[in-house]
C-alpha positions, 0 to 999 in steps of 0.5 A: 230338809235340815238334819236335827243335831241331836247332840245339841238337843241333848246339851239343851235338855241336860241343862233343863233337867239339871235345873228342874231337878234342883228346883224340885229338890229345893221345894221338897226340902222346904216342904212347899206344895206347888199349884199345878193346873187344878191340883197341887204337887206335894213335897213327896212328889217333887222329891221323886220328880227331882230324882227322875229329872236328875237321872234324865240329866245324867243320860242327856249329859252323857249323850250331849257332852261325853259320848263321841260322835261316830261319824266325826272324822 
């Protein structure tokens, strides 16, 4: 069984969260409503979603790029 490299997973997720935070803020700033399945995402929801994804970006960025690996020699 192969071990999961969580540092690399966090690096990937930090990029994904950064992009979705920026896109959410952009659509919120322009007051665009986005369709999602059978409903829509309002600009207010997109603004809140942007803040949440930016917070998740900061957390995953820390674990992916800044924090040192304790098991490294």
